[in-house]
C-alpha positions as CSV (number, residue, x, y, z in Angstrom):
1,X,-18.5,63.1,44.0
2,X,-18.4,66.8,43.6
3,X,-16.0,69.7,44.0
4,X,-16.9,73.0,45.9
5,X,-15.2,75.4,43.6
6,X,-16.2,78.9,42.6
7,X,-19.3,78.8,40.6
8,X,-21.2,76.2,42.7
9,X,-21.2,72.4,42.9
10,X,-19.7,70.6,39.9
11,X,-19.7,66.8,39.2
12,X,-16.3,65.4,38.7
13,X,-15.6,63.7,35.4
14,X,-13.6,60.5,35.1
15,X,-10.9,62.4,33.2
16,X,-10.5,65.1,35.9
17,X,-8.2,62.8,37.9
18,X,-5.7,60.1,36.9
19,X,-7.0,56.5,37.4
20,X,-5.4,54.3,40.0
21,X,-3.1,51.5,38.9
22,X,-5.7,48.9,39.7
23,X,-8.3,50.7,37.5
24,X,-5.7,51.1,34.7
25,X,-5.1,47.3,34.7
26,X,-8.8,46.7,34.8
27,X,-9.5,49.1,31.8
28,X,-6.6,47.5,29.9
29,X,-7.8,44.0,30.4
30,X,-9.9,42.2,27.8
31,X,-11.6,38.8,27.5
32,X,-8.9,37.3,25.3
33,X,-6.9,34.4,26.8
34,X,-3.2,34.7,26.9
35,X,-1.2,33.5,23.8
36,X,-0.4,29.8,24.0
37,X,3.2,28.5,24.2
38,X,2.7,25.9,21.5
39,X,0.2,24.8,18.9
40,X,-2.2,23.7,17.6
41,X,-2.5,27.4,17.0
42,X,-5.5,29.6,16.6
43,X,-4.9,31.6,13.4
44,X,-4.2,34.9,15.3
45,X,-1.2,33.3,17.1
46,X,0.2,31.3,14.3
47,X,4.0,31.8,13.7
48,X,4.9,33.4,10.4
49,X,7.3,32.0,7.8
50,X,6.0,28.4,8.0
51,X,5.0,26.5,4.8
52,X,1.6,25.0,5.3
53,X,-1.1,23.1,3.2
54,X,-4.1,25.4,3.4
55,X,-7.3,23.4,3.7
56,X,-9.5,26.2,4.8
57,X,-10.3,25.8,8.5
58,X,-7.1,23.8,9.1
59,X,-3.6,24.4,7.9
60,X,-1.1,21.6,8.1
61,X,2.6,22.4,8.3
62,X,4.9,20.8,5.7
63,X,7.2,18.5,7.6
64,X,9.7,16.3,5.7
65,X,8.9,12.6,5.6
66,X,5.2,13.1,6.3
67,X,2.7,12.0,3.7
68,X,-0.6,13.9,3.6
69,X,-3.6,11.8,2.4
70,X,-6.7,13.8,1.7
71,X,-10.1,12.3,0.8
72,X,-12.4,14.8,-1.0
73,X,-15.7,14.9,-2.6
74,X,-16.2,16.1,-6.3
75,X,-16.8,19.6,-5.2
76,X,-13.4,19.7,-3.4
77,X,-14.8,19.4,0.1
78,X,-12.4,17.5,2.3
79,X,-13.9,14.6,4.1
80,X,-10.9,13.0,5.7
81,X,-7.3,13.9,6.5
82,X,-4.7,11.2,7.4
83,X,-1.0,11.9,7.9
84,X,1.4,9.0,7.5
85,X,4.9,8.5,8.7
86,X,6.4,5.0,8.5
87,X,4.4,2.7,10.7
88,X,2.3,5.5,12.2
89,X,-0.7,7.4,11.1
90,X,-2.5,10.5,12.4
91,X,-6.1,11.2,11.5
92,X,-7.3,14.8,12.0
93,X,-10.6,16.5,12.6
94,X,-11.6,20.0,13.6
95,X,-14.9,21.0,15.2
96,X,-16.8,24.0,16.4
97,X,-16.9,24.6,20.2
98,X,-18.1,27.3,22.6
99,X,-15.9,30.3,23.2
100,X,-16.3,29.9,27.0
101,X,-15.3,26.3,27.5
102,X,-13.7,23.3,25.9
103,X,-15.6,20.1,24.9
104,X,-12.9,17.5,24.8
105,X,-13.8,16.1,28.2
106,X,-17.4,15.6,27.0
107,X,-16.4,14.1,23.7
108,X,-13.9,11.8,25.5
109,X,-16.6,10.5,27.8
110,X,-18.7,9.7,24.8
111,X,-15.9,7.8,23.1
112,X,-15.3,5.8,26.2
113,X,-19.0,4.9,26.3
114,X,-19.1,3.9,22.7
115,X,-16.0,1.8,23.0
116,X,-17.2,0.1,26.1
117,X,-20.5,-0.8,24.5
118,X,-18.5,-2.5,21.7
119,X,-16.5,-4.6,24.3
120,X,-13.4,-2.4,24.2
121,X,-11.7,-1.3,27.4
122,X,-10.1,2.1,26.8
123,X,-7.6,3.6,29.3
124,X,-7.1,7.3,30.2
125,X,-3.5,8.4,30.1
126,X,-1.8,11.8,30.6
127,X,-0.3,13.4,27.6
128,X,1.2,16.9,26.6
129,X,-2.3,18.2,25.8
130,X,-4.0,16.7,28.9
131,X,-6.0,13.4,29.2
132,X,-5.8,11.1,26.3
133,X,-7.6,7.8,25.4
134,X,-5.7,4.7,24.4
135,X,-7.3,1.3,23.4
136,X,-6.7,-1.9,21.4
137,X,-9.5,-2.4,18.9
138,X,-10.5,-5.2,16.5
139,X,-10.2,-4.4,12.8
140,X,-10.7,-6.5,9.7
141,X,-6.9,-6.9,9.7
142,X,-6.8,-7.9,13.3
143,X,-6.2,-6.2,16.7
144,X,-4.8,-2.6,16.4
145,X,-3.8,0.2,18.8
146,X,-5.5,3.6,18.7
147,X,-5.0,6.7,20.7
148,X,-7.2,9.8,20.9
149,X,-5.9,13.2,21.6
150,X,-8.1,16.3,22.1
151,X,-7.0,19.9,22.0
152,X,-9.5,22.6,23.0
153,X,-9.0,26.1,21.4
154,X,-11.0,29.3,21.2
155,X,-14.4,28.2,19.6
156,X,-12.8,25.0,18.2
157,X,-11.5,21.6,19.1
158,X,-9.0,19.4,17.3
159,X,-9.4,15.7,17.6
160,X,-6.4,13.7,16.7
161,X,-6.4,9.9,16.3
162,X,-3.0,8.1,16.3
163,X,-2.8,4.6,14.8
164,X,-0.1,2.1,14.5
165,X,3.3,2.5,16.3
166,X,2.6,6.0,17.6
167,X,-0.7,4.8,19.2
168,X,1.0,1.8,21.0
169,X,3.9,4.0,22.2
170,X,3.7,7.8,22.4
171,X,7.4,7.9,22.3
172,X,7.3,6.8,18.7
173,X,5.2,9.7,17.4
174,X,8.3,11.1,15.7
175,X,7.5,13.9,13.2
176,X,3.8,13.4,13.6
177,X,4.1,15.1,17.0
178,X,5.7,18.1,15.2
179,X,2.8,18.2,12.7
180,X,0.1,18.2,15.5
181,X,1.9,20.9,17.4
182,X,2.2,23.0,14.2
183,X,-1.4,22.8,13.1
184,X,-3.2,26.1,12.6
185,X,-7.0,26.4,13.0
186,X,-8.8,29.2,11.1
187,X,-12.2,29.6,12.8
188,X,-14.6,31.7,10.8
189,X,-17.0,34.2,12.4
190,X,-20.1,32.2,11.6
191,X,-22.1,30.8,14.4
192,X,-22.1,27.0,14.3
193,X,-23.6,24.3,16.4
194,X,-21.2,22.8,18.9
195,X,-19.3,19.8,17.4
196,X,-20.1,20.7,13.8
197,X,-17.2,19.9,11.6
198,X,-15.5,23.1,10.5
199,X,-15.4,23.4,6.6
200,X,-12.4,22.0,4.9
201,X,-11.7,22.5,1.2
202,X,-8.9,21.6,-1.1
203,X,-6.8,24.4,-2.3
204,X,-8.0,25.9,-5.7
205,X,-4.9,24.6,-7.6
206,X,-5.5,21.1,-6.2
207,X,-9.2,21.1,-7.2
208,X,-8.3,22.3,-10.7
209,X,-5.6,19.7,-11.0
210,X,-8.0,16.9,-9.9
211,X,-10.6,18.1,-12.4
212,X,-8.1,18.2,-15.2
213,X,-6.9,14.7,-14.4
214,X,-10.5,13.4,-14.4
215,X,-11.1,15.0,-17.8
216,X,-7.9,13.5,-19.2
217,X,-8.8,10.1,-17.9
218,X,-12.3,10.3,-19.4
219,X,-10.9,11.4,-22.8
220,X,-8.3,8.5,-22.8
221,X,-11.1,6.0,-22.0
222,X,-13.1,7.1,-25.1
223,X,-16.8,6.7,-25.7
224,X,-18.4,3.8,-23.8
225,X,-20.7,1.3,-25.5
226,X,-24.3,2.5,-25.6
227,X,-23.4,6.2,-25.3
228,X,-23.5,7.0,-29.0
229,X,-27.3,6.9,-29.2
230,X,-27.3,3.5,-31.0
231,X,-28.2,0.1,-29.6
232,X,-25.2,-2.2,-29.2
């Protein structure tokens, strides 16, 4: 485009005329998805003023009546998280995923394949987060109900495994439903392989407390036979 003004032809700059409404909307748009209406939340959308247990990549809201059981290694790395409420339990895991698409459909298909090969017949049901898996499995303590729920987020996926009463009947999730909906995922900027478990770590104060308790227990136990340099 050009303008025939005094002084000869002149190219028109983008700033010489106001953009159309369509162009304004296009320039204002970005690649970010709209904010979700409920959790599990990505950290940038997490509501403020909520007390949570900070485990690094995953923050768990404090809900009355829910017991949080965390299994960690000596370095404080969290290896398993289980929430317990009465006759129901909820095991949580959080994994890396692509930004462009979710992975729950693929993961769910693999769970179905693994269960089927073990002689278990899982069923797909519709839940608040989409398609879930429910099944009755054999355990050392006898048959037990399980239910898998997957939630895809931006570059992460939460896998929730209900056991007990909440697995047999979703209507009995109780406050565990509230915990799942209040989870916050803190995805770091590091590039990670798809499905790699995101790093979970005990809070510093809990790690220090565990170390102090271990030292105290060792001190109370006293020297063990054969550790004083002399033969028994």
